[in-house]
C-alpha positions in Angstrom: -28.4 10.6 -13.3 -30.8 11.4 -16.3 -27.6 13.5 -17.9 -25.5 10.4 -17.9 -25.8 9.0 -21.7 -22.3 7.4 -22.2 -21.3 4.7 -19.4 -17.3 4.0 -20.2 -15.0 2.1 -17.8 -11.2 1.9 -17.4 -9.1 -1.3 -16.1 -5.6 -0.2 -14.8 -3.1 -3.6 -14.9 -1.4 -5.0 -11.9 0.5 -8.0 -11.4 -1.9 -9.3 -8.5 -5.1 -7.3 -9.3 -7.2 -5.4 -11.7 -8.6 -1.8 -10.8 -11.8 -0.6 -12.1 -14.0 2.8 -12.8 -16.8 3.1 -14.3 -18.1 6.5 -15.0 -21.0 7.9 -17.0 -20.8 11.3 -18.8 -23.2 13.4 -20.2 -22.3 15.3 -23.6 -21.1 18.1 -22.2 -18.8 16.0 -19.8 -20.6 16.0 -16.6 -19.4 13.2 -14.7 -20.8 10.7 -12.7 -18.8 7.8 -11.1 -21.1 4.8 -10.6 -18.7 2.3 -9.5 -15.3 0.8 -8.8 -13.2 -1.5 -7.2 -10.4 -4.2 -7.7 -10.6 -7.8 -9.0 -10.1 -10.4 -7.4 -12.8 -8.6 -4.8 -10.7 -8.0 -1.7 -12.6 -8.8 2.1 -11.6 -5.3 3.0 -13.2 -1.9 2.0 -9.4 -0.1 2.5 -6.3 -2.1 1.3 -2.8 -1.5 -0.5 -1.8 -3.6 -3.5 1.4 -4.4 -1.6 -0.6 -6.5 0.8 -3.4 -7.6 -0.8 -4.6 -11.1 0.1 -6.7 -12.2 -3.0 -4.6 -12.1 -5.9 -5.2 -12.6 -10.0 -2.8 -15.6 -9.1 -5.2 -17.3 -6.3 -7.9 -16.5 -8.7 -6.6 -18.7 -11.4 -4.8 -21.8 -9.7 -2.3 -23.4 -12.4 -1.8 -20.7 -14.5 1.0 -18.0 -14.9 1.3 -14.7 -14.7 -0.1 -13.8 -18.0 -2.8 -16.1 -18.1 -4.0 -15.0 -14.6 -4.0 -11.5 -16.0 -5.9 -13.0 -19.3 -8.5 -15.1 -17.0 -9.1 -12.0 -14.9 -9.8 -9.7 -17.5 -12.3 -11.7 -19.1 -14.1 -12.4 -15.8 -14.3 -8.7 -15.0 -14.8 -7.8 -18.7 -17.7 -10.2 -18.4 -18.9 -8.2 -15.3 -18.7 -4.5 -16.7 -19.8 -5.5 -20.2 -22.4 -7.7 -19.0 -24.1 -5.7 -16.7 -26.7 -2.6 -17.1 -27.1 0.8 -14.7 -30.5 2.1 -14.9 -31.0 5.5 -15.4 -33.6 8.2 -12.9 -36.1 8.0 -15.9 -35.9 4.0 -15.6 -33.7 3.6 -19.1 -31.0 1.1 -19.0 -27.6 2.3 -19.8 -24.9 -0.1 -20.8 -20.7 0.3 -21.6 -20.3 1.7 -24.7 -16.5 1.5 -24.0 -14.0 0.0 -22.0 -10.2 0.9 -22.2 -7.4 -1.3 -20.5 -4.2 -0.1 -19.9 -1.9 -1.9 -21.7 1.7 0.2 -20.5 3.1 -2.2 -18.3 5.8 -4.0 -20.9 5.0 -7.5 -18.8 1.3 -7.5 -19.8 1.0 -5.6 -23.1 1.1 -9.1 -25.3 -1.8 -10.3 -22.9 -4.2 -7.2 -22.9 -3.8 -7.0 -26.7 -4.6 -10.6 -27.5 -7.2 -10.3 -24.7 -8.6 -7.4 -26.8 -8.5 -9.5 -30.2 -10.1 -12.2 -29.1 -12.8 -11.7 -26.3 -16.3 -11.6 -26.7 -16.4 -7.7 -26.5 -13.7 -7.6 -29.2 -15.6 -4.4 -30.5 -16.0 -2.5 -26.9 -12.8 -3.0 -25.0 -9.5 -1.3 -26.6 -6.0 -1.2 -25.6 -4.9 1.9 -23.9 -1.1 3.6 -23.6 -0.8 7.0 -21.6 2.5 9.1 -21.8 3.5 12.0 -19.8 4.0 14.6 -22.6 6.5 17.3 -20.8 6.7 20.9 -21.6 10.0 20.2 -23.9 8.4 17.3 -25.7 6.0 17.7 -28.8 2.6 18.4 -27.9 -0.4 16.1 -29.1 -1.7 19.1 -30.7 1.2 19.2 -33.4 1.1 15.5 -34.5 1.0 15.2 -37.9 -2.1 13.1 -38.5 -1.3 9.8 -40.7 -3.4 8.3 -43.0 -6.2 6.4 -41.2 -5.7 7.4 -37.6 -8.0 9.2 -35.2 -7.1 12.3 -33.6 -9.2 13.9 -30.8 -8.1 16.3 -27.6 -5.0 15.1 -27.1 -5.3 11.6 -27.9 -5.0 9.7 -31.1 -6.2 6.2 -32.4 -3.0 5.6 -35.1 -3.5 3.1 -37.6 -2.9 -0.5 -37.0 0.6 -1.1 -38.0 2.9 -3.9 -37.2 2.5 -7.4 -35.9 -0.6 -6.5 -33.1 -3.8 -6.3 -35.1 -5.8 -4.5 -32.8 -6.3 -0.7 -32.7 -5.2 1.0 -29.2 -5.6 4.8 -27.7 -2.4 6.5 -27.0 -3.5 10.0 -24.7 -1.1 12.7 -23.0 -1.9 11.6 -19.4 -0.5 15.4 -18.1 -3.0 16.9 -20.0 -5.8 14.4 -18.9 -4.9 14.4 -15.1 -5.0 18.3 -15.3 -8.6 18.0 -17.0 -9.7 15.3 -14.7 -8.8 17.7 -11.7 -10.1 20.7 -13.3 -13.7 18.6 -13.1 -13.3 17.9 -9.8 -12.9 21.1 -8.5 -15.9 22.2 -10.6 -18.9 22.5 -8.0 -21.2 20.1 -7.9 -24.2 20.7 -10.3 -22.3 23.4 -12.4 -21.2 22.1 -15.9 -18.5 20.1 -16.5 -18.5 18.6 -12.8 -17.4 15.3 -11.9 -18.9 13.5 -8.7 -18.7 10.2 -7.1 -21.9 8.6 -6.0 -23.4 9.4 -2.4 -21.7 7.8 0.6 -20.1 7.9 4.1 -16.4 9.5 3.8 -15.3 6.4 5.2 -16.7 4.3 2.1 -15.1 6.7 -0.6 -11.4 7.1 1.8 -9.5 4.5 -0.7 -10.6 6.1 -3.8 -9.5 9.6 -2.4 -6.3 8.5 -1.3 -5.9 7.2 -4.4 -6.5 10.7 -6.7 -4.6 12.5 -3.8 -1.4 10.4 -4.8 0.0 12.8 -7.4 0.8 16.5 -7.1 1.5 18.8 -10.4 4.9 20.3 -11.1 4.6 23.6 -13.6 7.6 23.2 -15.8 8.2 25.3 -19.1 9.4 24.9 -22.3 9.3 25.2 -26.3 7.4 28.2 -25.4 4.6 26.3 -23.5 3.6 26.1 -19.9 2.6 22.2 -18.7 1.6 20.6 -16.0 3.7 17.3 -15.1 2.4 15.1 -12.4 4.3 13.1 -10.4 3.8 10.8 -7.3 3.9 11.9 -3.6 6.6 10.4 -2.1 4.5 9.3 1.0 1.8 7.5 -1.1 1.8 4.1 -2.1 -1.2 3.3 -4.9 -2.6 5.7 -8.0 -4.6 3.3 -9.6 -8.1 4.7 -9.4 -6.5 7.8 -10.4 -5.1 6.2 -13.7 -8.9 4.4 -14.0 -10.8 7.7 -13.2 -8.3 10.2 -15.9 -9.0 6.8 -18.3 -12.6 7.4 -18.1 -12.5 10.9 -19.3 -10.2 9.6 -22.2 -12.7 7.3 -23.1 -15.7 9.9 -22.6 -14.1 11.9 -25.3 -13.1 9.1 -27.5 -16.9 8.1 -27.6 -17.4 11.8 -28.4 -17.9 14.0 -24.9 -17.0 17.3 -25.4 -16.7 19.7 -23.0 -18.5 23.0 -23.6 -18.5 25.5 -21.3 -15.8 28.6 -21.6 -12.7 28.7 -20.0 -12.8 24.9 -18.8 -9.9 23.5 -21.1 -6.5 23.3 -19.5 -4.9 23.5 -22.8 -2.1 26.1 -22.6 -2.5 28.7 -25.3 0.5 30.1 -27.4 1.4 33.7 -26.7 0.6 35.8 -29.3 2.8 38.5 -30.3 1.3 41.9 -30.8 2.5 43.6 -34.4 
């Protein structure tokens, strides 16, 4: 769509596959999912991570776990970063940011190494999602340190320690609530988030991933927070993580919500004096 000015992507790293979502956003946070899928590409449209046949290990014979993830990231990022998306006005849009999940401790060093040595090192960034509950210190109360970049419930800490790559740290509870608020906004209204046009069967896999969690409202430290948890009858939520990560990537790129009342950030109670 014409409004899609900022194209971003998020990659969720699993042992046997990489999940990804590509989305474009307007400057006012109107979102459009352009593409999603898994690497290696599966033969079936609907599949579960637990029973996939085409795995990262099979796509990189002779490689260990870290090597297969690295080669998978190299192939997938090359595909995403090398592609272009054409808008309704004919303009071609390329990805401006790709966040890669680095939370899984087994693959963390591999993700950082890939982001440092990739041909698209200026485009790919490791990311860490943290579920900040009501009893935890909220991102808004974080004391900014020299060199830090701070945004809406996310921050990019200055480089410290052995990993010479900057990363994005974000509050998953806030950004899941934010993303679901966008999905609940009517199509065409400011701040809405929509999938590309296709049949219900075509989108059934991502729909099941998006519906894999539920929110529980908790209270602590004088504030109320939605905490998101996996439903016991669901198996995969990887496209949900990817779509939430795209929202974060768009915010890092400067996209900001401009409609009144759409920010799910809990406001502090005011005492009348």
